[in-house]
C-alpha positions as CSV (number, residue, x, y, z in Angstrom):
1,M,-8.9,130.5,26.9
2,F,-7.0,131.5,30.0
3,K,-3.8,130.9,30.9
4,D,-2.7,129.5,34.8
5,C,-1.2,132.1,37.0
6,R,2.4,130.7,35.1
7,G,1.2,131.9,31.8
8,L,0.1,128.6,30.3
9,V,-3.0,128.7,28.3
10,L,-5.6,126.1,29.7
11,S,-8.7,125.0,27.8
12,T,-11.8,125.9,30.5
13,E,-13.8,129.3,29.4
14,S,-13.8,130.4,32.9
15,E,-11.9,132.7,34.5
16,Q,-13.4,131.1,37.7
17,A,-12.0,127.9,36.9
18,A,-8.4,129.1,36.2
19,A,-8.1,130.7,39.3
20,A,-9.4,127.3,41.1
21,F,-7.1,125.9,39.3
22,D,-4.9,128.0,40.5
23,H,-5.6,127.4,44.0
24,V,-5.7,123.7,43.6
25,I,-2.2,123.8,42.5
26,D,-1.1,126.1,45.1
27,G,-2.7,123.4,48.2
28,Y,-0.9,120.8,45.7
29,L,2.8,122.0,46.2
30,G,1.9,123.2,49.9
31,Y,0.4,120.1,51.0
32,R,-2.9,121.0,52.3
33,A,-5.4,118.9,53.2
34,D,-8.1,120.8,51.7
35,M,-7.9,119.1,48.7
36,A,-11.1,117.5,47.9
37,V,-12.4,121.3,48.7
38,R,-10.5,122.9,46.6
39,M,-10.7,120.0,43.5
40,E,-14.6,120.2,44.2
41,A,-14.6,124.0,44.0
42,L,-12.5,123.7,40.3
43,L,-15.1,121.6,38.9
44,A,-17.7,123.4,40.3
45,A,-16.6,126.4,37.9
46,D,-16.1,124.4,34.9
47,P,-17.2,120.9,34.5
48,H,-16.2,120.1,31.1
49,F,-12.2,121.3,32.3
50,G,-10.0,119.0,30.9
51,L,-7.1,119.4,33.2
52,A,-9.3,119.7,35.8
53,R,-10.6,116.2,35.0
54,C,-7.1,115.2,34.7
55,L,-5.7,116.6,37.5
56,K,-9.0,114.4,39.5
57,G,-7.1,111.3,38.0
58,Y,-3.6,112.2,39.4
59,F,-5.1,112.8,42.6
60,F,-6.8,108.9,43.4
61,L,-3.3,107.6,42.0
62,M,-1.5,109.9,44.6
63,G,-2.4,107.3,47.3
64,F,-1.4,104.0,45.6
65,R,-4.3,102.4,46.3
66,A,-5.9,99.3,44.1
67,D,-9.8,100.4,45.0
68,A,-9.1,104.2,43.5
69,L,-7.6,103.0,40.0
70,T,-11.5,102.3,39.2
71,A,-12.3,106.6,40.2
72,A,-8.8,107.4,38.1
73,R,-10.4,105.2,34.8
74,A,-13.4,107.7,35.5
75,A,-11.4,110.5,35.5
76,L,-9.2,109.6,32.5
77,A,-12.5,108.7,30.5
78,E,-14.5,112.3,31.4
79,A,-10.6,113.9,30.3
80,V,-10.4,113.4,27.0
81,R,-14.3,113.6,26.0
82,C,-13.4,117.3,27.2
83,P,-11.3,119.8,25.0
84,L,-7.9,119.9,25.5
85,T,-4.6,121.5,24.6
86,P,-2.1,119.7,23.1
87,R,-0.1,120.5,26.6
88,E,-3.2,119.1,28.3
89,R,-3.8,116.1,26.0
90,A,0.1,114.7,26.8
91,H,-1.4,115.0,30.8
92,T,-4.2,112.8,29.8
93,E,-1.8,110.2,28.5
94,A,0.7,110.6,31.4
95,L,-2.5,109.1,33.5
96,S,-3.1,106.9,31.8
97,R,0.3,105.1,31.8
98,W,0.1,105.9,35.4
99,I,-3.6,103.8,35.5
100,E,-1.6,101.2,33.2
101,G,1.7,100.8,36.4
102,D,3.4,102.2,33.6
103,L,5.0,104.3,35.5
104,E,8.7,105.1,33.8
105,R,6.2,105.8,30.6
106,A,3.9,108.5,32.7
107,V,7.5,110.3,33.7
108,A,8.6,110.2,29.9
109,V,5.1,111.6,29.0
110,W,6.1,114.6,32.3
111,D,9.3,115.2,31.0
112,Q,8.8,115.4,27.2
113,I,6.0,118.0,28.6
114,L,8.8,120.2,30.6
115,D,10.5,119.9,27.5
116,D,8.0,122.5,25.7
117,H,6.8,124.1,28.9
118,P,9.6,124.0,31.4
119,H,6.7,126.1,33.5
120,D,4.4,123.6,33.6
121,I,5.2,122.7,37.8
122,L,2.5,119.9,37.9
123,A,4.5,117.8,35.0
124,F,7.8,118.7,37.1
125,R,6.2,117.6,40.7
126,L,4.8,114.8,39.2
127,A,7.8,113.4,37.9
128,H,9.5,114.0,41.1
129,F,6.9,112.2,43.2
130,V,6.7,109.5,41.0
131,N,10.3,108.8,40.6
132,F,11.1,108.8,44.1
133,W,8.0,106.3,44.2
134,S,10.1,104.7,41.5
135,G,13.2,104.7,43.3
136,R,14.9,107.1,40.8
137,P,16.8,109.9,43.1
138,E,19.1,110.5,39.4
139,A,16.1,110.8,37.2
140,M,15.0,113.4,40.1
141,L,17.7,115.5,39.7
142,A,17.6,114.8,36.2
143,S,14.8,116.8,36.2
144,V,15.2,119.5,38.3
145,R,18.5,120.4,36.3
146,A,16.5,120.6,33.1
147,V,13.5,123.0,34.6
148,E,15.9,125.3,37.2
149,K,16.8,127.4,34.8
150,H,13.9,128.5,33.1
151,W,12.8,129.7,36.8
152,S,13.0,132.7,38.8
153,D,11.7,133.7,42.4
154,A,9.0,136.1,39.6
155,L,7.2,133.1,39.1
156,P,5.0,131.4,41.6
157,G,6.3,128.1,42.8
158,F,9.2,128.7,42.8
159,G,9.6,127.6,45.9
160,S,8.8,124.6,45.0
161,I,11.7,123.8,42.9
162,L,14.2,124.6,45.5
163,A,12.1,122.1,48.1
164,C,12.5,119.7,45.1
165,R,16.4,120.5,44.3
166,C,16.8,120.0,47.8
167,F,15.3,116.5,48.1
168,A,16.4,115.3,44.4
169,H,20.8,116.4,45.6
170,E,20.0,115.2,49.3
171,E,19.1,111.6,47.4
172,A,21.9,111.7,45.3
173,G,24.2,112.2,48.0
174,Y,24.9,115.8,47.4
175,Y,24.3,116.9,51.0
176,L,25.8,120.2,50.7
177,E,23.4,121.5,47.7
178,A,20.7,120.2,49.0
179,E,20.5,121.8,52.6
180,H,21.1,125.4,50.9
181,A,18.5,125.0,48.6
182,G,16.1,123.3,51.5
183,R,17.4,126.8,53.6
184,A,16.5,128.6,50.8
185,A,13.4,127.6,49.8
186,I,12.2,127.4,53.9
187,R,13.0,130.8,53.8
188,H,11.3,132.1,50.8
189,D,8.2,129.9,52.8
190,P,8.6,128.7,56.1
191,S,5.1,126.2,55.7
192,D,7.0,124.5,53.0
193,L,6.6,121.3,53.8
194,W,8.6,119.5,51.4
195,A,11.9,121.6,52.2
196,A,11.5,121.2,55.5
197,H,11.3,117.2,54.5
198,G,14.3,117.9,52.3
199,V,16.4,119.4,55.0
200,A,15.7,117.1,57.8
201,H,17.1,114.5,55.2
202,V,19.9,116.2,55.3
203,L,19.9,116.0,59.1
204,E,19.5,112.7,59.5
205,M,22.4,111.5,56.9
206,T,25.0,113.6,58.2
207,G,24.0,112.3,62.0
208,R,22.9,116.0,62.7
209,R,20.4,115.1,65.8
210,L,20.2,117.9,67.9
211,E,19.9,120.6,64.9
212,G,17.5,118.2,63.3
213,I,15.4,118.3,66.4
214,A,15.3,122.1,66.9
215,W,14.7,121.9,62.9
216,V,11.2,120.6,63.4
217,E,10.5,121.9,66.5
218,D,11.0,125.6,65.2
219,L,9.1,124.9,61.7
220,Q,6.1,122.6,63.0
221,S,3.8,126.0,64.4
222,G,4.1,127.3,61.0
223,W,1.7,123.7,59.8
224,D,-1.8,123.8,60.3
225,G,-3.7,123.1,58.2
226,S,-1.3,120.5,56.1
227,N,-1.4,117.2,55.0
228,N,0.1,114.2,55.8
229,L,3.6,114.9,55.4
230,K,3.9,116.4,58.8
231,H,3.5,113.4,60.7
232,H,6.3,112.3,58.1
233,L,8.5,115.1,59.8
234,W,7.4,114.1,63.3
235,W,8.9,110.4,62.3
236,H,11.9,112.6,61.5
237,Q,12.0,113.8,64.8
238,A,11.7,110.8,66.3
239,M,14.4,109.1,64.7
240,Y,16.6,111.6,65.8
241,H,15.3,110.6,69.6
242,F,15.3,106.9,68.5
243,E,19.0,107.7,67.8
244,M,20.1,109.4,71.0
245,G,18.3,106.4,73.1
246,D,15.3,108.4,74.0
247,A,12.8,105.8,73.4
248,A,10.3,107.5,76.1
249,K,9.8,110.6,73.3
250,V,10.0,107.9,70.6
251,M,6.5,106.3,72.3
252,S,5.1,110.0,72.9
253,L,5.8,111.5,69.2
254,Y,4.4,107.2,67.9
255,D,1.3,108.1,70.0
256,T,0.7,112.0,69.6
257,G,2.5,112.8,66.8
258,F,3.2,110.2,63.3
259,R,0.6,107.8,64.7
260,N,-2.2,109.5,66.6
261,L,-4.8,107.6,65.9
262,G,-7.9,110.4,66.7
263,A,-6.1,113.0,64.9
264,P,-8.6,114.0,61.9
265,L,-6.3,113.4,59.6
266,T,-5.5,109.7,60.5
267,R,-8.7,108.7,60.9
268,M,-9.8,110.3,57.3
269,A,-7.2,108.2,56.0
270,P,-6.1,105.5,58.8
271,D,-3.7,103.0,56.4
272,L,-2.0,105.7,54.2
273,Y,1.0,104.4,52.7
274,I,3.2,106.7,54.1
275,D,1.7,106.7,57.7
276,V,1.6,103.4,57.7
277,Q,5.5,103.0,56.7
278,N,6.3,105.4,59.2
279,A,4.5,103.7,62.3
280,A,6.2,100.1,61.2
281,S,9.4,101.1,60.6
282,M,9.3,102.8,64.0
283,L,7.7,100.1,65.5
284,Y,10.2,97.4,64.1
285,R,13.1,99.6,65.4
286,L,12.4,99.7,68.8
287,G,11.6,96.4,68.8
288,R,15.0,96.0,68.2
289,F,16.2,97.1,70.9
290,G,13.3,95.4,73.3
291,V,11.4,98.1,73.6
292,N,7.8,97.3,74.3
293,V,5.7,98.9,72.2
294,G,2.1,97.3,73.4
295,D,-0.5,97.1,71.4
296,R,0.7,99.1,68.7
297,W,0.8,96.5,66.1
298,I,-2.8,95.0,66.2
299,E,-4.2,97.8,64.4
300,L,-2.0,98.2,61.9
301,A,-2.2,94.1,61.7
302,D,-5.9,94.9,60.9
303,K,-5.5,97.2,58.6
304,A,-2.4,95.4,56.4
305,E,-5.2,92.5,56.4
306,A,-8.0,94.3,54.9
307,R,-5.4,95.7,52.4
308,I,-4.1,92.1,51.4
309,G,-4.3,91.9,47.6
310,D,-3.6,95.3,46.9
311,C,-0.1,95.7,46.0
312,E,0.0,99.1,44.4
313,S,3.0,100.6,46.3
314,A,5.3,98.1,46.7
315,F,7.3,99.7,49.7
316,T,4.4,99.1,51.2
317,L,4.1,96.0,51.4
318,P,6.9,94.4,54.0
319,H,5.4,97.2,56.3
320,W,2.1,95.5,56.0
321,M,4.1,91.9,56.7
322,M,5.8,93.6,60.0
323,A,2.9,94.1,61.2
324,L,1.3,90.8,60.1
325,A,4.2,89.4,61.6
326,A,5.0,91.2,64.5
327,T,1.4,89.7,65.6
328,G,1.8,86.4,64.7
329,R,-1.2,86.3,61.9
330,E,0.6,83.4,60.3
331,A,-3.2,82.7,57.8
332,A,-3.1,86.5,57.1
333,A,0.7,86.6,56.1
334,N,0.3,83.5,54.0
335,A,-2.6,85.2,52.1
336,M,-0.8,88.1,52.2
337,L,2.2,86.8,49.9
338,I,-0.6,84.4,47.7
339,G,-1.7,87.5,46.7
340,M,1.4,89.3,45.7
341,R,2.1,86.3,43.8
342,D,-1.4,86.3,41.9
343,F,-0.4,90.4,41.2
344,A,3.6,89.7,40.5
345,A,1.8,87.1,37.6
346,G,0.5,90.4,35.6
347,S,2.8,91.7,32.9
348,Q,3.1,95.3,34.0
349,P,6.0,96.9,35.1
350,I,4.6,97.6,38.5
351,A,3.9,93.5,38.4
352,L,7.5,92.5,37.5
353,L,9.0,95.0,40.0
354,V,6.3,93.1,42.8
355,R,7.4,89.4,41.5
356,S,11.3,90.4,40.9
357,V,12.0,92.7,44.1
358,A,8.8,93.0,46.5
359,L,8.0,89.6,46.7
360,P,11.1,88.3,48.4
361,V,11.7,91.1,50.4
362,T,8.5,90.9,51.8
363,E,8.6,86.7,52.6
364,A,12.1,87.8,54.4
365,V,10.5,90.4,56.5
366,L,8.4,87.0,57.0
367,A,11.1,84.5,57.8
368,N,12.7,86.9,60.8
369,G,9.3,87.5,62.7
370,Q,9.4,84.4,62.6
371,G,12.2,83.2,63.6
372,R,13.8,81.4,60.5
373,H,16.9,83.9,60.1
374,A,18.9,81.9,57.4
375,D,15.9,81.6,55.3
376,A,15.7,85.6,55.7
377,L,19.0,85.9,54.6
378,T,18.2,83.3,51.8
379,L,15.4,85.2,50.7
380,M,16.7,88.7,50.7
381,R,20.6,88.4,49.9
382,P,19.8,88.3,45.9
383,V,18.0,91.5,46.4
384,L,19.9,93.8,48.9
385,G,20.9,95.5,45.1
386,T,17.4,96.0,44.0
387,M,15.2,97.1,47.4
388,Y,15.5,100.9,46.3
389,R,13.8,100.2,43.1
390,M,10.4,99.7,45.1
391,G,11.1,103.4,46.2
392,G,11.7,105.0,49.2
393,S,14.2,107.3,50.8
394,H,17.6,106.6,51.9
395,A,16.3,106.8,56.0
396,Q,13.1,105.2,54.7
397,Q,15.1,101.7,53.2
398,D,17.3,101.7,56.6
399,V,14.6,99.6,57.9
400,L,14.7,97.2,55.4
401,E,18.4,96.7,56.3
402,Q,18.4,96.3,59.5
403,V,15.9,93.1,58.6
404,F,18.5,91.5,57.4
405,L,21.1,92.5,59.7
406,D,19.1,91.2,62.3
407,S,18.8,87.8,61.0
408,A,22.6,87.9,59.8
409,L,23.6,88.3,63.7
410,K,20.5,86.3,64.6
411,A,22.3,83.6,62.5
412,G,25.3,83.9,63.4
413,S,26.2,84.4,59.9
414,E,29.4,87.0,60.2
415,R,29.3,87.0,56.4
416,D,26.2,88.8,55.9
417,A,26.7,91.3,58.8
418,R,30.1,91.8,57.3
419,L,28.3,92.6,53.8
420,L,25.6,94.1,55.4
421,M,27.9,96.5,57.2
422,Q,29.9,97.7,54.3
423,R,27.0,98.3,51.8
424,V,25.7,100.9,54.6
425,A,29.3,102.2,55.5
426,G,29.9,102.4,51.8
427,R,26.8,104.5,51.3
428,H,26.2,106.0,54.6
429,P,27.9,109.4,55.2
430,V,27.9,108.9,59.1
431,A,29.8,105.4,60.8
432,P,27.8,102.6,61.9
433,I,29.5,103.0,65.1
434,R,27.3,106.0,65.7
435,R,24.3,104.6,64.3
436,R,22.1,103.4,67.1
437,G,21.3,100.3,64.5
438,Y,24.4,98.8,63.7
439,A,26.3,100.0,66.5
440,M,26.6,96.5,68.0
441,A,27.3,94.7,64.5
442,A,30.2,97.1,63.8
443,A,31.8,96.5,66.8
444,L,31.6,92.9,66.7
445,V,32.0,92.8,62.8
446,S,34.8,94.5,62.4
447,P,36.3,97.4,64.0
448,G,38.1,98.8,60.8
449,I,33.9,98.9,59.7
450,A,33.2,100.6,63.1
451,V,35.6,103.5,62.6
452,G,34.8,104.9,59.8
453,T,34.9,108.2,58.8
454,A,32.5,110.5,60.0
């Protein structure tokens, strides 16, 4: 048997496969766009390498697509037929739990792996990813704190630990610690997209928009060969410009950056969940301010119709509905809700999440889009405090809070507007009066809330 570059025993008997495995993990940590090529080389080097088969299954699931579940199950079946170390067998258990939609139990398996093998950066990074998309920032932070004492700059992948330390602290509200870790990661590797992303969040949450624009612009020259995460960073850049009232620049970044329909990455995965979230949330924000977005909603609505019944990404569901509502596709919107209810009737944890949170939020988005603002408030009010469970960052969840605020203002419900303003003012370090989506409401509803401290 050989070891990976961090000293963990691998079940493969091929030195070439061990090197190829390290190459795949490097690509995963670095958000590289050539992962399919790297995986192909790994499997060709040793078709009977169980952890490689398991890794293939993990990658199928990372896109949050229902039509990838069959392929993930096949990869799992292939993996368990191969020789496996105890650590690798635990990975197949985590993969099985993820396929079943039990993300919490999958994370529990990765946490156990890390207790025994704190240098298993695959288990660490997967737990970070799934905790994020399960709305568990406290678990992200606990994971970082549990493993970081076992790491140093002498180990390959240390920069990724710093990047995850950055984002976990940012989502937990520890912005100074987050920024320090993120900037350290960038000094370690200026092309580290996850570190760049974490610092971008800090700059967004602390209202440092000019710094944010410069941060993205200064780093993006090193993103050649990166995957769609660079689209999300361009979305952050557009968010800074949006807050500064520059709608023309936002639209330019939409068309040439994070929703460039002609770009190779977009053509390869035109309905990737994170890209859809970027696009829909920005169009919705622009629409609230009367910006004419032309026919940009149409291609999103077309893709939403094609994904009806696919509920693997709870947070993406209300974004799909934004597109259907914006284009007046009532029949498709109703079909989407029927598909969600059918999915929510299941017994998996993800079905419960859709039933209890994603479904009422998505129904509220439709009601808001149809002008039924009182209905939107009734649907959304009970779940405002649990929307975080769908995943997504504070910056991403913000658009759903704006849906509620928009309905409150249009329904003339000062009570609901005040409720929402207190919610965001209590959590966001930048006062509502300094945030474009909330300034008017802050001035109307409560001068006390409008002033704030930031």
